[in-house]
ZAMARGU-4260 file (C-alpha; in steps of 0.2 Angstrom, whole numbers, plus 5000, padded with zeros to 4 digits):
<rodrens>
0) 5000/5000/5000 | 5011/5014/4994 | 5006/5031/4997 | 4998/5040/4982 | 5004/5059/4982
5) 4987/5066/4977 | 4981/5060/4994 | 4994/5067/5004 | 5001/5082/4994 | 4994/5100/4996
10) 4979/5106/5005 | 4960/5104/5004 | 4945/5113/5012 | 4945/5110/5032 | 4936/5094/5036
15) 4920/5097/5046 | 4926/5088/5060 | 4942/5098/5061 | 4934/5116/5059 | 4936/5129/5072
20) 4933/5148/5073 | 4945/5157/5062 | 4941/5174/5070 | 4947/5168/5087 | 4962/5162/5078
25) 4966/5179/5070 | 4963/5187/5086 | 4977/5176/5094 | 4988/5178/5080 | 4988/5197/5080
30) 4992/5197/5099 | 5007/5184/5098 | 5013/5182/5080 | 5024/5196/5075 | 5020/5204/5058
35) 5003/5195/5057 | 4990/5205/5047 | 4972/5200/5049 | 4961/5191/5043 | 4967/5174/5042
40) 4962/5161/5028 | 4964/5142/5034 | 4967/5127/5023 | 4970/5109/5029 | 4985/5099/5024
45) 4980/5082/5016 | 4995/5074/5026 | 4997/5073/5044 | 4988/5057/5052 | 4990/5062/5070
50) 4989/5081/5073 | 4978/5090/5061 | 4989/5103/5052 | 4983/5118/5043 | 4991/5131/5031
55) 4987/5149/5036 | 4987/5164/5025 | 4986/5181/5033 | 4979/5197/5025 | 4996/5202/5017
60) 4999/5185/5009 | 5011/5178/5023 | 5009/5159/5026 | 5011/5150/5042 | 5007/5133/5048
65) 4996/5128/5063 | 4998/5111/5071 | 4984/5106/5085 | 4979/5092/5095 | 4964/5083/5087
70) 4947/5084/5095 | 4939/5069/5105 | 4946/5056/5116 | 4965/5054/5115 | 4978/5041/5120
75) 4988/5045/5135 | 5004/5055/5130 | 4999/5057/5113 | 4997/5072/5102 | 5010/5082/5112
80) 5010/5099/5103 | 5018/5107/5117 | 5033/5096/5115 | 5034/5099/5097 | 5035/5117/5099
85) 5048/5116/5114 | 5061/5106/5103 | 5058/5116/5087 | 5061/5133/5096 | 5077/5125/5104
90) 5083/5119/5087 | 5080/5134/5079 | 5096/5139/5088 | 5107/5125/5079 | 5111/5120/5061
95) 5098/5107/5062 | 5085/5112/5048 | 5068/5117/5057 | 5054/5129/5053 | 5054/5145/5065
100) 5043/5142/5079 | 5032/5158/5082 | 5018/5154/5096 | 5010/5141/5107 | 4993/5141/5115
105) 4987/5128/5128 | 4971/5138/5129 | 4957/5127/5122 | 4945/5142/5120 | 4955/5148/5104
110) 4953/5134/5092 | 4946/5120/5104 | 4962/5111/5107 | 4980/5115/5110 | 4990/5121/5096
115) 5005/5130/5090 | 5010/5142/5074 | 5027/5139/5065 | 5035/5145/5049 | 5028/5139/5032
120) 5043/5131/5023 | 5039/5134/5004 | 5048/5119/4996 | 5045/5101/4991 | 5038/5087/5001
125) 5044/5070/4993 | 5032/5056/4998 | 5038/5043/4985 | 5056/5036/4990 | 5058/5031/4972
130) 5059/5051/4968 | 5051/5050/4950 | 5051/5068/4949 | 5069/5070/4953 | 5082/5066/4939
135) 5091/5049/4941 | 5108/5058/4944 | 5101/5069/4958 | 5092/5055/4968 | 5107/5050/4978
140) 5110/5068/4983 | 5092/5069/4990 | 5096/5053/5001 | 5112/5059/5007 | 5104/5076/5012
145) 5092/5067/5024 | 5105/5056/5031 | 5116/5072/5035 | 5102/5081/5043 | 5099/5066/5054
150) 5118/5066/5058 | 5117/5085/5062 | 5102/5081/5074 | 5112/5067/5083 | 5127/5079/5086
155) 5116/5092/5094 | 5121/5096/5113 | 5103/5094/5120 | 5109/5098/5137 | 5115/5116/5132
160) 5099/5118/5123 | 5089/5116/5139 | 5083/5100/5135 | 5092/5089/5147 | 5074/5085/5154
165) 5066/5082/5137 | 5068/5062/5140 | 5076/5050/5151 | 5093/5045/5146 | 5096/5026/5144
170) 5084/5011/5142 | 5077/5020/5127 | 5072/5005/5117 | 5065/4996/5132 | 5054/5011/5137
175) 5048/5012/5118 | 5043/4994/5118 | 5033/4997/5134 | 5026/5013/5129 | 5020/5008/5111
180) 5015/4992/5118 | 5003/4999/5130 | 4996/5010/5117 | 4994/4996/5105 | 4984/4986/5118
185) 4973/5001/5121 | 4969/5003/5103 | 4969/4983/5099 | 4956/4978/5087 | 4961/4960/5083
190) 4973/4947/5090 | 4989/4945/5079 | 5001/4930/5084 | 5016/4938/5079 | 5013/4954/5088
195) 5011/4942/5104 | 5027/4934/5100 | 5037/4950/5098 | 5029/4957/5115 | 5039/4943/5124
200) 5055/4942/5112 | 5060/4959/5111 | 5061/4964/5130 | 5071/4948/5133 | 5084/4952/5120
205) 5087/4970/5123 | 5105/4977/5116 | 5117/4982/5128 | 5123/4999/5119 | 5115/5014/5128
210) 5120/5030/5119 | 5108/5044/5122 | 5105/5058/5109 | 5091/5070/5103 | 5079/5059/5092
215) 5065/5065/5082 | 5055/5049/5083 | 5047/5048/5066 | 5062/5053/5054 | 5058/5049/5037
220) 5057/5057/5020 | 5040/5064/5020 | 5043/5072/5036 | 5056/5085/5028 | 5054/5100/5017
225) 5066/5100/5004 | 5072/5116/4994 | 5062/5118/4978 | 5077/5114/4966 | 5091/5110/4978
230) 5096/5093/4987 | 5094/5103/5003 | 5083/5100/5018 | 5074/5117/5023 | 5064/5111/5037
235) 5061/5094/5048 | 5044/5094/5052 | 5032/5082/5064 | 5042/5082/5080 | 5027/5075/5091
240) 5036/5060/5097 | 5053/5068/5099 | 5064/5064/5115 | 5080/5059/5121 | 5084/5042/5114
245) 5095/5029/5105 | 5103/5035/5088 | 5103/5017/5081 | 5084/5016/5084 | 5082/5031/5073
250) 5095/5027/5060 | 5087/5009/5059 | 5070/5017/5058 | 5075/5027/5042 | 5083/5012/5035
255) 5067/5001/5036 | 5063/5008/5018 | 5075/4994/5010 | 5067/4981/5020 | 5049/4984/5016
260) 5041/4978/4999 | 5038/4990/4985 | 5019/4987/4987 | 5020/4995/5004 | 5030/5010/4997
265) 5047/5003/5001 | 5061/4999/4991 | 5062/4981/4992 | 5060/4973/4975 | 5066/4988/4965
270) 5081/4989/4955 | 5091/5002/4965 | 5106/5004/4953 | 5094/5007/4938 | 5084/5020/4948
275) 5100/5029/4954 | 5097/5025/4972 | 5109/5020/4986 | 5109/5004/4995 | 5105/5003/5015
280) 5124/4998/5017 | 5130/5013/5008 | 5119/5025/5019 | 5123/5016/5035 | 5141/5019/5031
285) 5138/5036/5025 | 5130/5040/5042 | 5142/5032/5052 | 5156/5042/5044 | 5147/5058/5046
290) 5142/5055/5065 | 5158/5047/5069 | 5151/5031/5075 | 5155/5013/5071 | 5144/5003/5059
295) 5134/4992/5069 | 5136/4974/5070 | 5124/4963/5060 | 5115/4955/5074 | 5113/4971/5083
300) 5106/4979/5066 | 5094/4966/5064 | 5087/4967/5081 | 5084/4986/5078 | 5075/4982/5062
305) 5063/4970/5070 | 5060/4983/5084 | 5056/4997/5072 | 5044/4985/5063 | 5035/4981/5079
310) 5034/5000/5084 | 5027/5004/5067 | 5013/4991/5069 | 5009/4999/5086 | 5008/5016/5079
315) 4998/5011/5064 | 4986/5001/5075 | 4983/5019/5085 | 4980/5027/5069 | 4968/5014/5063
320) 4958/5014/5079 | 4956/5033/5077 | 4949/5031/5061 | 4936/5019/5068 | 4931/5032/5080
325) 4932/5047/5068 | 4946/5057/5076 | 4960/5053/5064 | 4966/5068/5054 | 4971/5060/5037
330) 4957/5054/5025 | 4965/5037/5022 | 4970/5033/5041 | 4959/5017/5040 | 4972/5010/5027
335) 4984/5010/5042 | 4975/4994/5049 | 4979/4985/5033 | 4998/4985/5037 | 4997/4981/5056
340) 4999/4963/5054 | 5010/4962/5038 | 5023/4973/5048 | 5022/4962/5063 | 5024/4947/5052
345) 5040/4954/5044 | 5047/4959/5061 | 5045/4941/5067 | 5052/4934/5052 | 5067/4944/5055
350) 5068/4937/5073 | 5066/4921/5067 | 5081/4923/5055 | 5093/4929/5069 | 5104/4917/5079
355) 5096/4914/5096 | 5079/4918/5090 | 5072/4904/5099 | 5077/4910/5116
</rodrens>
């Protein structure tokens, strides 16, 4: 189930369930956003499955982006727009490409739920990892740009930015397994044998490495705005689940692209050389060189791949559950449910192929 660009790129009229008082927003922006000229015109982005996201245009033609919590009953600790705003504000002071953060409101009387406003980056969102709209000779540059931006993020001195309390150092993978596992159980709609096996195997086979960096949490191609013509990241977006975490967990999440089939939107099954795309090993080596980290051992790397597929299954189950109760932001959120079991099955297949998987 590859993503179709028309379903995710650009804006649409605001969905009925995500509408709010635009005049109330205009009053807030007049008071809190320097340079804003009323009135404000609101459109909803087609993408964004978790927090509804809107493009705002003011009376002078300036554009902004608004991210808000969705209405309705929410899972614990989810949709943390205040965390997004905090980390973007901090990273605005670094060389990590992020949109400028303007204002945060936790006052539900303004638009109905907490929200923040940030810069609108006028560039490209590249939803398709095959990069069909990029010349073959330029596709490798796009891939290198996204891995370079990741290395920059992982070099950040988070304590110096005031983010020492942004998460708990150490035991990141163990805590992620517990957190997403609980959210999966809270939104479970069917029993999946491979998921039940992963619930047992992953905590029993945790890696011993324990490095802590600032992580995005959902670092992938379509969470970046690229320059309109250059292979350069203008802004990394969607920081909802950013925290202090494990760099290998994030790197392997980005590299899942090479392990997932092409009918899911992945690279497995494509002729990479013919397409001008790099291999997984090439990009792991590239990141390792930039970040001055050792290339991970094969068994360790496979653990992280299985862990990330488990995590993706948990996240997709949450999106699917929200589609059933009508609170999901994206128009195709119901499709997420179709990939929960296949991703879990693929994770268990990786585990089964690893030495000691029967423990």
